[in-house]
C-alpha positions, 0 to 999 in steps of 0.5 A: 544528287547521290544517284547522279554521282553513282550513275555518272561515275559508274558509266564513266569508269565502265566506258574507260574500261571498255576502251582499255580492255577492248584495245588490249583484247583481254581482261587480264590486265591488273594495272588497268583494274588498279587504275580504274579502281583508283579513278572510281574510288577517288572520284566517289570520295571527292564527289561525296565530300563535295556533296557535304561541303559544296553541293553547288560545285558538285552540280557544276562538275556533273553538268554537261561538258558544253554550256551556253555561257562557255567561251566558243573556242573552249567548246571545240577544245573540250571536243578535242579532249574527248577525241584525244583521250579516247585515242590515248586510252586505246593506244595504251591498250594496244601497246601494253597488252595486245602487242606488248611493245612496252616493258615497264618495270614494276617499280615504275608502275608503282610510281605511276600509281602514286602520281595518279593518286597525287593528281586526284589529291591536288584536284581535291585541294582545288575543290576545297578552295575554289567553289568555281572550279567548273570543267568549262572555261566560263565566268559564273555570273549567276554564282557571283564568281570571284577571284580565288587566291587561297590554298594551292592558288597561292603557288600557281594560277592553275593548280588544277592543270598542275594536278592533271599533269601528275595524273597524265604522267602517272596513268601510262606508267601505271598501265605500262605504256611508254607509247602512252607516256610519249603522247603526254607532252602534246597533251600538256601543251594543249593544257598550257594553251587552254590556260593561256586562253582562260587567263585572257578571258578572266583578265577581260571579264573577272574583276581582280584577276589582273592583280592576282596574276601579278601577285602569283607569277607562275601558271603551272610549274613554279620557277618554270612557267 
C-alpha cells in the first residue's frame, strides 16, 4: 500500500507538472513548483494518515475512477472532470507564463496558497469522519455503508465539495492566472450538479439519508445553498 501511495502520488504530480510547464514553455515558475509541492506533501500526509487510521478508505481512494457499482451518469461526469481539469491546467500555463496575460499581486498569490492548503485540510477532516468518502458516486454495500452526520457533516451535506471550492479558487490565484479563476464558477456549477445527483441516489438507496438531509439544510455553503 505504501508503494502504491508513493507511485500514484508521484505520477499524478508529475503529469500535472508536465501539463503546467509544457503549456508555460519554461521551468522557471516558482508558483507552480509551490503548488505542486503543496499537492504532493499534503497528499502524502493524508494518505499516510489514512494508512494508519483507515486503510479501507485509502484503498478506495487509490482505486480506479470508474467502478462497476458506480452510477452510470457519474462515469461520464468523471471523464468530463479529467478533460476539463487538463484543459484548465494548460490554460493557466498559457496565461500566467507563456503569454503573460495576467498579473496577479504577490499578496493575492499567497492568499491562493492559503486557500489551497485550506482545501486539503477540509478534505482531511472529511476523511477523519467519513470512511465511505470514495471518489465515485456509489453506495458501498460491501462495507455496510451508513449515513455520516458527524464532524463537518453537521455543517453542510457535502463538505468535501466545499473544500474543493477552496482548492479551486486558491489554485489559479497561487499560479497567477485570472483566466484560470474565470473558469472556476463553471467548475463549481458542475460540482453543484453532481451534489444534487448524488443526493438523489443516496435518498433512494441509503437508509436514513432523507432524515439527515432534513436536519442539515445546506449542501455546500451555509445560509446560501
